[in-house]
N, C-alpha and C positions, 0 to 999 in steps of 0.2 A: 757173133762174138765168140771168143774162144775161151773155154774153161777146161781145166783138167785137174782132177783130184789124183795126185800121184802117190800111191801108197799101196802096201800089200796087207794092211790090217784094216779093221773096221773104221771107216770114215776118218782115218788118221787120228782116232781119239784114244786108242789103247797103245801103250808101250812103244809107240812110234812117234817121231816128230812129224808135225804137219808140214808137208812139203808141197802143198797145193800151189800149182802154177796158175795164177789168175791175174788178169789185168785190173781187177777191181780190188781196191784196198785203200790205204791212206795216200798212196802215191798219185801223182798227176798222170793222166793217161789220155792219149790222143789216137783214135782209130783213123787209119788212112784209107782213102778211096782212090787208088792210083788210076782206075779207069772210070771214075765217077759212078754214075748210075747205069752205065752201059752193061748189058748182059746178053748172053746167048739164049737165055730162057725167057719165057713170058708167063711166069707164075701168076695165076689170076688174082691172088691176094697180095701181091708184092706192094710194099709201102714205099719203095725207093725208085722204081722205074720212072715215075713222073717227075723226079728231080732233074732228069736230063733235059737238054734243050734240043729240039728238032733240028737235025742237020749239023749239029756241033759235035766235033770229035772230042771226047772227054779223056784226054791222055795227060797225065802228069809229066811236065817237062823235066829235063835233067836239072835245070836250075832250081825249080820248085822242089824236086826230090832232095837235092843237096841241102837247101835251106831248111826244109822240114827236118831232116835227120840231124843237122847241126843244132838247130834250135831245140828240138825235142830232147836230145841227150843233154844239152846244156841246162835245161830247165829241171832236170831230175836231181833229187837230193838223196837218192838211194843207189846202192852199188849195182843194181840189176835193172835193166831197161827192157820193157816188153814192147815190141812193135807188132801191131796187128794189121794185116793187109786185107781189106774188105771190099765190098762192092755194093750194088752191081755184082759183077763177076771179076774178081781180082786176077784170075788166070787169063783174062784177055790181054794182059801184058805178058810179054815173052820172058823166058828164063833169064835172058840177058839183062832185062830191067832189074830183076831181083839180085842178080850177080853184082850189078852196079850199086844197088842199095847196100849190099853187104860190104862192098869196097868202101863206101862212104861211112858206114857204121864203124868199120875198123879205124878209119881215119880220125873220127871224132869221138871214139869210145872213151878215151881218157882213163883207161883202166877198168871201166865198167863192163859187166857181163851183159851181152846182148842176147835176147830171146826173140825169135821170129815166129809168128803165128799166121796162118793163112786160112781164111774162111772161103769156101768154094762150094759150088753145086756138084763138083766131082766129075762132070761130064767131059772135061777137057784133059783129064789126067792121062799121061802116057808113061812108058818106062823111063823116058828121059827126065820127065818131071819128077817121078818118084825117086830116081837116083839122086837128083839134085836135092830134094827134100831130105832124104836119108843122109846124104853126105854132110849136110849142113845142120842137121839136128832140128829141122823145122817141125813145128806142131801144126796139125791140120784139122780144121773143123769142117765136117761134111754136112750139108743140108740134105736131109732125106726124111720124107714124111711117112715112114713105115712101109708095110707090104705094098706090092705093086699096085693093087687096086686103089689103095688109099693115096699113095704118092701120085699116081697118074691122074687122079681126079682133077688136080689143080696145077701140078708142076709140069707144064708143057714147054716145048721149045718154041722158037720164033715161027716155026711152020705149023704149030698146033699139034705136034706129035708128042707122044708120051716119052718120058725120060728115065724111068726107073731102071731099065736095063743098063743104060749108059752109066748111071750113078753106081750101080752095083759093080760094073766092070772097074770103075775107078776105085771103089773100096777094096776090091780083091787085089788090085795092083798095089795099093798102099800096104796091104797086109803082106803081100809077097815080098815087098822090099823092106818090111819091118819099120814102116813109118808110123809114128805115134799119131792117132787120130781120135777125134770125138764125133759123136753124132748130135746134130742140132735138128730137132724135130719140131715142126710147126703144128700146133693143135688147132684144128679148124672145125667147122660145123659138121663135117662128115666123119673124120676119124675119131672125134671126141666120144662117139658112141661105142667104141670098141677098145676099151683100155687094155684088157688082157691080151687080146690078139695083137694089138699095137706094140705093147711092151715086149711080148714074147718074140716078136720079129727081131728086135734089136739084140736080144740075148742070143737068138739063133745065128745071127750073122757075126757074132763075136764083138759087139760093141761093149766096151767096158765103161765108157763115160758117155752119159746121155743128158742132153739139155732139152727141156720142153718149153716152148714159147707159145702161149695162147694168142690167137688172133683177136685183137680188139681194135678195130678201125672204124672210123666214121667218114662219110663223104658229104661234101657240100652239094647244093643243087647243080653246080657246074661240073660235078663228077670228080673234082680233085679232093684229096684227103683234107679233112678238117684238123686244125691244131686244137689243143685242149681249150684254147680261148674262143673257139668258133663253134657255132651250132652245126650239127650234122646228123645224118641218119646212119645207124650201124650198117655195115656192109653185110651181105648175105653170108660171108665166110666167117664172120665173128662167132665166137662161142658164147653161150649164155653162162652167167655166174654159177647156176646150179649144176650145169653139165661139167663145167671146169672143176668144181669141187668134187663131184662124183668121179670124174676121171682120175684126179689125184689120189683119192681114197682107194680106189680099186687097184691102181698101179702100186700104191704103197703096200697094200695087203699082199700083193704078189711078191714084191721085193723083200719085205721084212721077213717073210717066212722062207725065202729061198735063196736070195742073192746078196744079203748083207755081207760086205767085205769082198765081194766078187764083182759086182756091178755098182757103179757110182752114178747116182741120179742127182743132178745139180740142186734141185729144189729141196731134196731131202737132206743133203749135206748142209745147205744154207739154213734150213729150218733148225737143225741141231746147233749150228753155230750161233744162231740168234737165241736159242734156248739157254745157252750158257754165256750169254752177253758178249759174244765175239762178233766182229764184223764178218759178214758172209762173203763168199766168193761170187756174189751176184749183185749187181747194182740196184735191182728193183727192191731188194729187201734191206739195203743199207740205210743207215740213219739219215744221211744227207746225200744230195746229188752234187753235181758241179765239178767233180774231179775227172770225169770221163767225157772229153769232147770229141769232135770229129773234124778231120781236115779233108776238104774236097780236092779234086784233081788240080784245080787252079790256085790252091793255097788258101781258099776261104775256110775259116774256122767257125764252127757252130757249137752251141752249148752241149749238144748230145745228138747221137745218131737218129733218134726219133723226134728231134726238134729242129730239123733242117728246114726252117721257115724263116722268112726275112727278119722277123722280129727277134730271132735268136742268133743272128749272125754277129760274131764278135769282132770280125775284121779279117785281114789277109796278112799272111806272113811276110809279104813284101814291104809292108808298112808298119806292122806291129809284131813284136815277138810273141811266141806261144806263151811264154811265162807271163807277159803283160796281159794277154787276153784272158788267161785262165784265172788271174786274180783281179780282173776288171770288176768293179762294183756290180755290174749287171750279172756277171757269172756267179759272184758270191751270193747275190740275192736269189738267183735261180737255184743254187744249191741249198741255201737255208730254207727256201720255201717248201721243200719236201716235208720237213717236219713242222715248220712254222705255220703252215696254212691248213693243218689237219682240222677237219670239222669236230665239233664237240663229241659227236658219236664215236669218233676214233679215239679221242683223248680219254674217253671213259671205257674203252674196250680193253678186255684183259689181254688181248693179243697185239696191242699197238706196238709194243717193243719187239715183237716178232716180225711183223710185216712192214711196219713204218709207213703204212698207207700205200705200199707197193709203188708201181711206176706212176709218176705224175701225169703222164700222157693219158692215163686211164681214169683220171679223177674228174669225170663229167657227170656223175650221178648225184642224186640228192639223198639226204638222210631221211629217217622216218619223220623228222620234224620239219623237213623242207629246206634244210641248210645245204648249200652247194658244196662241191669239192669232195664228195665221197667217191671212192674208187668203185668203178663199175663192177669189178669182180669180187667185191667185199664179201658177199654172201657165200660164194664158193670157197674163198679162203677160210672163212669162219668154219664152214663144214669140215674142211681139211684139218685145220688146227685142232678142232674139238676131237676129231678122230685120232690124230697122232699124239695127242697130249700125254696119255699114259706111257707110250713108248719113249717119247722125248724126255719125260721126267725120269724114267728109268735109266735111259742112256746117259743123261746128264749126271746122274748119281755115280755112274761108273767112271766118269772122268776123275772124280775125287778118289775112288777106291782103286783105280787102275787095274780093274779086273781083266784077266787074260781073255782074249777074243773068243776062245772056245766056250768059256763059261758064260760070257755075255750072250752068245748065240743060244745056249741052252735056256737061259732065262727069258730071252726074247721069244723063243718058241713056246715056252710055258705061258707067257703073257698073252700070246695070240690065241690060245686055245679057249 
C-alpha cells in the first residue's frame, strides 16, 4: 500500500496545510492486482503468493482494465481519484499496460484529478520505467526490509537468490530520475531485534517516508494461511507483541530526537492524527474498515487485501458494479465490525480511540478474562502508546497554539532529556 506525508514541516501540523496523499480516508478505495499474485520473488513470509492458481496466467485483460477504471472513477464522490497498482509484482505488466490505463483514466476522468501509485519490490526498475514514472508523476512504494543481511534473510527471488542489491539499484534509479518514493518495510522475527540499525539504514539511503508492517500470519495444518475465522499456528516469521512494542519505542526514540520534520514514519503520523481525533493515513488505526477493497486480475472484488478468502468475495465487476459491491450489506457489516466487535477489555482501554483494535485480521487472541477477539499485538501497542503519550500530548497541544516548528523541536528535545 502506498502512503506519503507530503510536507516540509513537522508532520504537517504546524503552519502548513496537511497535504498527505493517502488512499485511506473517507473515500472509497480499491487496490488493483493487474498481475494477480504473480511475482518474480519468493519472499518466505509472503501472504499473497498462495492466492495464485498453478499454471494459470494472472493477467488483467484490457476489457477488465477498462471496466475497472470506468466503474472505479464513476463510484467516487470526491474530485481526486487514487489508483494503486499492487501485486504480487505489479511491474510484471509492461509499461504499455499502464500507458493504456492512463489513456482510459483520461477518457473517464470527468474532470477529476487522477493519482497513480505503484507498489513494487523494485528489482525490475529500469531507466525506461523511471522515465515513465517521472514523466507521469507516479508515486512509488518500494518493499525493502532494511540492510542487506536483514533483507536477504527472507526476500529471495524465484531461484532462491538474495535480492537486496537489485532493490538498491532500483532505488538509486528512482532517485536519479527524481521519482517520489516511499519505503515499505516488513518487520519480522529477525529484523525486529535491531530497531536502531534498521531505522538508520533508511535514513542513510535517503528514505523520507517509511512504513513499517509487522508480520502476523497463521497457517492451517495444510500449510495455507488461516483467515481470522479459522484456527491456525503462528508462522515462524511473525513478531511477538512484546518485540513489536519494543521495536516501535526504540525507533520512536531515535526519530523524535533526530528526525522530526525530516523523516516521516507512517505509524507516528497516524498516532498523532488519532491523538487529535483525526482519521489517520493508515487503515489499521482507522475507526472503521470496509472502504478499502481489492480487485483481482479477473475482476473479482474482495473486502480487503488481507481478506482475499472465499467468504469475503463480494462479486465480479462483470456482473456487479464496484459501487454496488462496496455498499453491499456484507461489506457494510465487515466495516462496522471493526469497532462493533471489540472485546470489553478494548472498550475499557484508555487507548481504544487511538488504535481502534488495529487490523481485524490480527484479532485472534483472547483477553485476560478469556473473551475472544483481542488483537494479537495488543500488548506491544500498549507499550508503545504508554511510551509516546507525553510526546503526543505535547504535540497535540501545539496544534492549538500553532507553535513554530523550531520552537516545537526545542521543547521536544527538552521533553526527551
